C-alpha positions as CSV (number, residue, x, y, z in Angstrom):
1,M,107.0,89.3,115.0
2,T,108.2,86.9,112.4
3,A,104.7,86.1,111.1
4,I,103.8,89.8,110.8
5,G,107.1,90.3,108.9
6,I,106.3,87.5,106.5
7,T,102.8,88.8,106.0
8,M,103.9,92.3,105.3
9,H,106.7,91.3,103.0
10,A,104.1,89.4,100.9
11,Y,101.8,92.5,100.9
12,L,99.7,92.7,98.6
13,D,100.5,90.3,95.8
14,G,101.2,87.4,98.1
15,W,98.0,87.8,100.1
16,R,95.3,85.2,99.6
17,W,92.3,87.6,99.5
18,G,93.7,91.1,99.0
19,S,90.6,92.6,100.5
20,N,90.0,95.5,102.9
21,L,88.9,93.0,105.5
22,E,92.4,91.5,105.4
23,R,93.9,94.9,105.8
24,A,91.6,95.8,108.7
25,R,92.6,92.5,110.5
26,M,96.2,93.5,110.2
27,L,95.8,96.9,112.0
28,L,95.6,95.6,115.5
29,P,98.7,93.3,115.3
30,L,100.6,96.1,113.7
31,V,99.6,98.6,116.3
32,W,100.8,96.2,119.0
33,L,104.0,95.6,117.2
34,V,104.7,99.3,116.9
35,R,103.9,99.7,120.6
36,A,106.3,96.9,121.5
37,D,109.0,97.7,119.0
38,A,108.6,101.0,117.2
39,T,111.2,100.5,114.4
40,P,110.9,102.6,111.3
41,E,110.0,99.5,109.3
42,H,107.1,98.6,111.7
43,R,105.8,102.1,111.6
44,R,106.0,102.0,107.8
45,W,104.0,98.8,107.7
46,L,101.3,100.3,109.9
47,S,101.1,103.5,107.9
48,Q,100.9,101.6,104.6
49,I,98.0,99.4,105.8
50,A,96.1,102.3,107.4
51,A,96.6,104.6,104.3
52,D,95.4,101.8,101.9
53,L,92.3,101.3,104.0
54,L,91.6,105.1,104.2
55,K,91.7,105.3,100.4
56,D,88.5,103.3,100.3
57,Q,86.7,105.1,103.1
58,A,83.5,106.9,102.2
59,A,82.4,110.3,103.6
60,C,80.0,108.4,106.0
61,G,83.0,106.5,107.4
62,A,82.3,103.1,105.8
63,I,85.1,101.4,104.1
64,S,84.1,99.8,100.8
65,E,85.3,96.3,100.0
66,R,88.0,95.8,97.4
67,L,88.1,92.7,95.4
68,R,90.9,91.3,93.3
69,E,90.9,90.9,89.5
70,H,89.9,87.5,88.1
71,G,92.3,84.7,88.9
72,A,93.7,86.0,92.1
73,G,92.7,84.8,95.6
74,F,89.6,82.8,96.3
75,V,86.8,85.3,95.8
76,T,87.1,87.6,92.9
77,A,84.8,90.2,91.4
78,P,83.7,88.1,88.5
79,A,82.9,85.1,90.8
80,I,80.6,87.3,92.9
81,A,78.9,88.7,89.7
82,R,78.1,85.1,88.7
83,R,76.6,84.1,92.1
84,P,72.9,83.4,91.8
85,A,70.5,85.9,93.4
86,R,68.7,84.8,96.6
């Protein structure tokens, strides 16, 4: 529980990537945490991650990727734009 708490207290500015993939990977641990210890704080964390993911969900069900602004994380929107085409 400590690691999940540290991760959620750093959400989102302290997260390395800040992407929807990171959010999606937090869903399962949060669901299990709520199942094991359903405190209001744990429920709030789960609701926050799920709501943020659903904001980027398209009508077809796909969740678009969200990239950070330049200078944050390891992969940023400008870096992808500069990547050479294959």
